[in-house]
N, C-alpha and C positions, 0 to 999 in steps of 0.2 A: 129572701136573702140570695138566692140566685141570682134574680134579676136584678139587684144589685150590683152585684160583684160581675154578670156578663157587660154591663153598662160601663161599669169598671176598668175593664179588659177593653171593650171599646174604643174609649178614650183614649188608652195610652199606649196601643201601638202592644199588642201583649207579642210574647212567642208562639209560634207553632202550636208546640207543645200545650200550652197552656189554653187555649182554643178548644182544642182537641179532647182536653181534659174534662172542660164545659159541657162541650157537647157530647159528650160520652154519659155524664151524667144524667143528662137531659132526655136521653133517649131510656135513661134505665125508667126512668119515672114517667117516664109518656109524655112531657109535657110539650105542650105546644103554644107557642107565645112569640111575637116580635121581635125577642132579644134571639131566640135561637133562628131564626129567618134570617137576623144580620149575622149571627158567626158562620152559619152556613156560608153565608157569601163573602166573605171573609175569607174562607177557606178554598173557593170555587176560585175567586183572584189568584190564591196562589194557586192552586193548580193549573190554572191557564200562563201563569207567569212561567212556572218551573219547566211547564209542557215547550214554552219559545225556548228556556235556555237549552232543554236536552238539543231540539230540533236543530239550534245552531251550532250545538257541541257536535253531533254526527256529520251534521252539511260540511264541518271543517273536520273528519275526521284523520284525512291522511294531510292534508296539507295545514292547518291549524284553522281554528274560527277567522269569523272575517271580524277585524276590530271596529268599524264603524259599526255591527249588527249589535255586539256585546256593548257597546257604550250606548244604542237606544235601549238594551233589554235595562242599562243600568239606570236610564232616564226612566224607562216605567216602571220601575220596582219602589220608584217613589209612589206609586199611588193604590200600592199595597199595601193596607196599613196592619201586617205583620211583620216581625221581626224574623227575616232569614237569614243562615250560614253563609248560603249559595250567593246572596247578596253581597256581604263580605270581600268574601273569596272573589267575586268577578268582579270588584273595586279594585284588588290587589295585582289581579292578572292584567288588568286592562293599566294599572299603575307602570306594571315592571314591563307592559309591553311599549308602554310611549317613552318610556326613559331608555330602554333599549331600542328603539327606532332613533332616539335622540343621536347616540355612542356612535351607531354604525353610520348616521349620515355625517357625523364629524370625522369617523374613521375613512370615506370616501372621499372627504372634501382636499386630501393630496395625495400620496402615493405609500398608503398604510403594508407594512409588514405582516406576514403571510403566517405570521405565529400569531400577530394581534388578531387578525381575521379569524383565526381558527379559534383563539381562545373565545371570542365574540359567540361565536357562532355554534360551540360549546355551552355556554352561557345560554342560548335562546333554546335548545332543546328540550328547557325546563320551562318554557312558555307555551301554553298551547295556541298562539295565535297569528295567524298569516299576515305577513310584513312584506310589502315591494322591498325593502332592506333588505332582509334575509337572503332574500333570491338575487339580487344585486351582489352581494358578498359571498354568495356561495361561486357564483360567475366566476369573481376576480380568486378564492380558493384553486378552482378548478384549473386555472391558468397558470398556477404557483405549482400547483402539488403535480402538473403536466412536466414542468421544467425539471422539478427533483427527478421522476420517474424516468423520464431521459437522461438525465445524469447518471442515476443508477445502474442505466442498463451498459453506458460505452465508459463507465469509471466505478468500477465493481468496489473498487479496492479501497476507493475515498469514499463511498458509501454504504457500509458493510453492511447496512439496513436490508439491503438488495431492491432492485425492482418490484419484487411480488408483493410485498408488507406496504411499501411505498402504494401500488397499483389499488391494494386493497382498501388504502385510507382514502384514496382518492375517489373509488367505486364507491364510497357507502353515501354518494350523493345522490345516487339513482336511488335508493331507498327512504334516505333522510334528507331531504333537501336544504335544511338548515343547519347541520351538526357534522364535525369530522371525528371521528370513532376515534382512541386509541389504536396504536397497531394491535391485528387479533394475537389471541393466544394461540399459541402451537396448537394442532389437533394430536388427539391421541396415537395415532400411525405415527406422527412425528418422534413425538414422547418417544415412544417406543424404538423407533429406527435409532433416538440418538442415544439409548441407553444401551444398545445393542453394541453400537459404536463404542462406548466408553467400556464397553465389556471387554470388545477384542481390542481395542489399547492396553489393558490392564493386563490382561495376557500376555500382549506381543513385550510390554515392558517388563513382566515377569521373566520370559526365556530372556531378552538380551542381557543380563547380567545385573548387578546389584550396583555398579559404579555410575550408570545410567539410571537405575531405578532409586535410588536415592537422589538422585540430582532432582528427580519430577517437583516443579510447584504447585501441588495439587493446591497448599492452604491459600496460595493467591487469588485462587477461585473465587473463596469466599471474602477474604479480606480485602480485597482488589478490584470489584469485580470490571468488567470492559477493559481492564489497564492491556496494553499490548506491549510485545516482549520482541525479542529477537532483530536481525538484519532486514527479515521479513515482515514485523510492524503487525502479527496476528496473536490471537491469545496466548494463554498458558497452557495448552493441552499439548499430548502426543510428550516423548521425551523429551527432556528439558536438561541442561547443564549452564549452571555460574560460573560464570569470572571472579575467579579471584582476586582481581584488580579494581574492577568497575562494577562488581555485583549485579550487574546485568546475566538475563537469562536467557539461553540461545535454545534453538532448535535444533538435534542433535543432527537431521535431515538436514537442515540448510547447512551445516559446515562441515558436510559429509565425514563424520565421525562415526566409531561405533565403540562399543563397550570396550570391547580388548585394549583400543587408544586411550580411553579414558582411565583404565585401571596403571595405567603405569605413569602418567606425569598428571601434576596437578595445573589444569588448565585454565589457562588466561586469553581471553578473544586476541585476533590479529590487530583492532584500533588499540589495544592496548601495549602488545607488543612494538608495534610500531612507534607508540608516543615513549617507549622505554627505550627504544633502540636493540630491541633482543629481536632475537628470529623465532618467529612462528612454526611451533614442531610439528605441527598438522600438514597437511594436504592444503594445495593454495589454487585448487580447484574454484574459478566462480560456480555462484549460484545464477546458473542460467535459468533457469523456469521462475515464472512470475508467482506470486503467495497464493497458495490452493489454485494452481494451474488458470488463474482468472489473468484476459486478457488487460494490458493494461493501455490506459488512451494515450495518445499520442499528443503530443504539444498543440497543434492545430486544433484538434477535437475541444480541447479546453478555453481556447482562445473562443471556438465555435459557443459553447456553452454559455460563457462570459456574456459573448456578443448579443445572443438570444435575451439572457436576464436583465441587460439593459432596456429592451423594450417592452416586456413584464410591467404591466399596471399596478405591479407587487413587489415590494421588496423581499426576497427570498436570501433569508438567515444564513443557507448554506449557501451561498455564493461565495463566501470567506475561505470556505474550504477549498474552493476552486481557484483563489486567488491565492490563499497560501501554497498550492502546489504548485501553479505558478513558478512564484517567488522562489520556493526552492530549488525549483529546476537551473532558475538561473540562476541563482551563486552555485550550485551545481555546477552547471557550463564554465562558471568563471573559472573555478577552482580546477575540473580536471582539464581543462585546457592550458593552464599554467602549468599543470606537473607534465603533462603529454610534451611540452617543449623545453621541460629539464629534461635530468637524468634520473627518471624515477627506477624506484624498483618495484618488482615484482608485489609486495606486499602494500606498496603504497597504492599502487594500480587495483587490485584486487579490494582493500578496503574501500577507494572511492566507489568501483561498482557497489560494492554492497550499502553501502549510502542511498546510489541509487536506485536500488530495491527498497528501500525504507521511503523512498517519494511516492510511490503508489503509482508512477506515470514514465511512461517510456520515453525515455532521453534522447531517442533520435541517433541520426548518425554519427553524435559526437561516445555515443555510449557502446555503438558498433565497433568504432574505431579504437575505444579504449579496450576491449574484449581480444580484438583482433594483435594489440599492441600484448595484451597479456600472455595470448595463447602463445606469440612468436620469442619470449622470452623465457616462456617454459620450455618450449620445443629447443631451444639452445641449449640452457641449462642442461636438458637430459641428455640433449647429442653429446655435449662434452664427456656424459660417463662411459660413450662407446655402446659396446655391445650386452656392457649388464642392465642397459637400461631401456634396451630395445622392448620389451614388451610394455613397459612407463609410455612409451613412445607413443606404440600403439593405440594404447590408452586416450592419447591425446587427438592423433588421429580420428578414433571414434568420436570422441566432443565436437571437434571440426563437423563430421559428417552429421552429427545427431540436431547439432545446435548450431549451425553454419555459420560456423564462427574459425577465425585464421583468414591471414591475407593469403592470395593464391600463392604469390611467389614464396612464401612460407613453406604451403602448404606440399608443393610439386616440391622443395628442397627437402621434406622430412618423409615426404614419400621415397625419395629415391634414397635417402639415408637407412631409412626403415630394410628397403631391398638389399642397399651393401653388407649390411650387420645381420641381417638375416640368415642361418644357414642353408648349408643347401646340398642334398642328396640325389643319387639315381643319375640313371643314364641320362635324366633330363634338366638334371643340376636345377632342382627347384624345391622351393620349401618344404616343408609338412605342410599337408594342407586337409593334413584330421582322417584319412583315407588309411586302410591299412598299408601296413608297411614290412618288411624281410628284414632282416642283419645275415650280411655275406658271411659266413664260416673262414672265409680266406682272406679278405681286406676288410670287414670289419666295418663295411661302409651300407648305410641303409638304403632298400630299394622301394619305390613305390609298387605293390601289389598289381596294379594294370600295367606299370611298363613294362614289367617280366612276364607279365603273362599269368602271375599266381592271384590265388585267392584266400581268404583265410582256412576257409574249409579244407583247401587241397595244404597249405603252409602246416597244416597240425599233423597232416599224415607224414610230413618229410621229417628224416632223423639229422641232417643235418641242408644246407641250402650253398650252393654256387654262385656266383651272380655273372651273368654275360662274360665282363670282361675277365675275370678269373679264369671262367671256362676258356676263353681264347685264349688264355695263357698257357693253358694246360693241353690246347692241342697243339701248342707251338713247343711245347714242350719247357717252359720257361715256370718253375716254379716259385719262385722268389717270394711271392704273395701270398702262396697257400701254405696251409698247416697239412700236416697226417691228420687225416681222419679221424684216426684214433683220440689224437689230442685236443682235438675241440670241443666247445662245450655245446651243449644240445643246441642246436636251433631257436631264436626268440622271433616270436611270431607275437601279432597282432603290435598296436600302437604302445597297449601300455599305457603307464604314468609317468615313466620315468624321462629324464630331460633327456633328449639327444645329442648323442656326442657331437663334438668341434666335427665339419667335413674332413675327409682324409682324401690327399694327392691319388689320384686315380686315372689308369690308359685307359682313354674311348676307342671302340671298335664299331667297326664297320656294321650298321645293323643288318646289312644283305650276307656279305660272306661272312661275319666275328671274326674276323681276323685282322687286327690291328697294325701287322706290319706282312701282308700279302703283296709278295714279290711281281713290280711290274703294275702294282695298280694306282701308285702314287699318293698324295696324301689325303687324309680324311676332309671332307667338307664335314661344314657345323651350321645346320639350319641359325640362322640370325635369330628367329623366333621361339622354336618350341625348341632345339636344341639336338635333335637328331642328328647323328653322325653318319656318311656312307662314305664308298668310293665312288670319285665319278664313273668309273666303269661298272660295277657294282648296279651302280643307280640307272647307268644308261643316261647318261647328263652330261651337258658339258661344264667344265670347270669355270666359273663367274672370272668377271677381270678383274684385274688388280683394282682394291680401294673398293670395290662392292660388297654388298653384302648376301649371302645364299640364300635361298628360303625353300627347301624340299615343296615337291607339289601341291600337298594339301595347303600347307601355309600362305602359298604364290596365290591361292585362291581362298584366302580366309576362311578355311574349314580349320578347325581346331581338332585335331586327334582324331578321324572318322574311324568308325570301325573296318576291321577289315571279315570281308567276303569269307575268306577260309578257315580265320582261326578267330579265336575271343583275345588273341592279344592285343592289346593295345599301344600306339605309340611304335616306330622303328618307322624302315624305308617303304610308305604307300604308294603306288600310284594308280590313276583312276580305270577303271575298266571297260570304259567306254560308254555304261548305261547308267549313269550317275553315281557309281557304287567305287569300292575304293578296293584295294586289295595287295599283300604284303607283296614285293620284288621275292623275297626270299621264298613265302609260300609258292608262289607260280613256278620260281627255278624248281622246286623237289618236287613238285604235281608232275608227272608226266605229261596229263593233257593239256594243261596250262601253258601259256607260253608270257614270256617276259620281253616283250619289245620297247623300243624306243620311245617314249612318254605314253607307254599303256602295256596296261597286263590282258590279253588275250584268253581265248579258249576256255572258258570257263563253262559253258553252255556244255561241250565235250566232256568234261570230266564225268566220270563215272557214278552214278547216282550213290553207289555202295559205298564209296569213300565219305557220303556224308552220314553213313549211318553207326559209323566206328566210332569208337568211345577211345578218345587221347587218357593213354595210361601216365602222362604226365600230369594233365589239369583235370582229369577224370569226367572234363563234361564232352556232353553232346554237341555239334555245330560245326560248323566247316568240314572243310576235308581232310580226311586222314591218308598218312601212306604208312605202308606196314613194311618192319625189317626184310632183308632181304638174305637172308645168316639160316641158311638151310633150310628148317622145318618151320622157323621161328613166326608169327606172326601179328607181333609186338606191336600196336598202332598208336599213330603220334601226329600231332601235325608237326610240320616243318620248322614253324618258329617255335612250339613248347620243345623241342629236341635238341634245336641250336643254342636256344637259352641256357639248358641243362645241361650241356658240353656231352652231348651222344656224338659217337664217332658218325660223320656223315662224309661217304666219297662216292 
């Protein structure tokens, strides 16, 4: 019975499992007969063939098995009289490889699309066979992907995937020469960073007020992934507000809006306001920065990309993005040029600029010209408001400096206007520069501490303060500008946060003799640069010729306000000492050892050392040379300039 069954198996090409079952039964019974030897031979043939197949697969593990070798094995399988699943699988693989090779050959006959090549390479990944056509397609795909990577680097706004992901896609050819995988998923660290950033945004939205928080289009991320919003054409993240007219969403940062502004009125975007002929109630400052600080590509760069794409052996679908961007720029330039030639409003030009931001391309000289015109029109409108808009005009100048906008002529005109509108104070007739200032209890004028030789610490110890001009009035007996000490308010010390009062007319005094009406001294000379006032006789200088601008000695040498070697007071009538230093003429006049001659202060080396060790009772500091009171046994010490400024009797 067993022998008849064995002969039947040998005659009909059995399956390997059936042969092995028969051999196992013969082994258990201990039979030795020709049929057993025949079945053993069949199994040996199968093992030899499967070993060849395994070697072929191992040899092509990295690049894929050789198609010719697999075809040879398929032919040899006909000599094996046993049915094998490996033969069926091998036949299927060879058929797939041949069909894929035909498709690849057809694709390479013309100029294939990169997307078609990538699809073919992706399907080839499932065929473990080395094909020369796949290598050729991979080379074509690499050329196209390299172009995409370069395009993403020079035009990141047009290709938001970024060069990093595209490089990863193109770089997979190093490890998998026949397939281009999808974009890699973000790493765990990248996910954590995004979650942390989302948490910070949520916290910031919570603190910025309900008006903006309610306008955040969080639901849009789920309903319409990948949709772009605002004038920057970016995703809907961060604080956003919806236009009540066109229902477009805008980032509040892009429009320079705050939560307080949005609480008071319904928001309508500038484009809708222009279309309706209404005024835009918010800031018309253009959005200068490109989206997310990405550099905008130039028109020339995009043309170069198109020229390079035409030489590629493949058609890159993303070339249409560059072409569409250039077409948009061309249309925008036509509209912008026509608008600039007409009589546009600021709102019209700002909307044109925002449209250029949405293009994602640097529109070149025309865009810069448009911004300059917008800046000039805004400056003109603010200038008409006068001194009430001086802070806004300063903000315009800051925009011009930060973003490089504004016509040079308009900038100079605006700087002059700001200079004219800025309140001026003190002996130097300069604006509030942020340093310590003190108010005179006589004329109520404000003075810079360094200009009158006072520090904030010293001012705090004073119960009242009289400025040098008022002190000069007191010396001459003129009390028309002075209040009674008991009636004056406590001295105002420090800058504080209150707005400075407008400057009041005041009489200038000589910063050497501190007498505005000194007999025989002539008219006061005022430095055309720093504003210091002196008598020509006191300063030992010649009066300037008619029609010329006089400058003090430091300003004539372009040395702004050098320190005095004899006192801490800044400004005043200074002369050089001969060794590259400076000293007040008033100090040299009142210190016995020093000499103030024509054009020079001399004798500083002869000053008694003890004078430099005395503490001034006015400024409470050591430094410089002090003189002492000569009345009786009084030894009060003070710097000459400090005493003159404070109104001490000096004779």
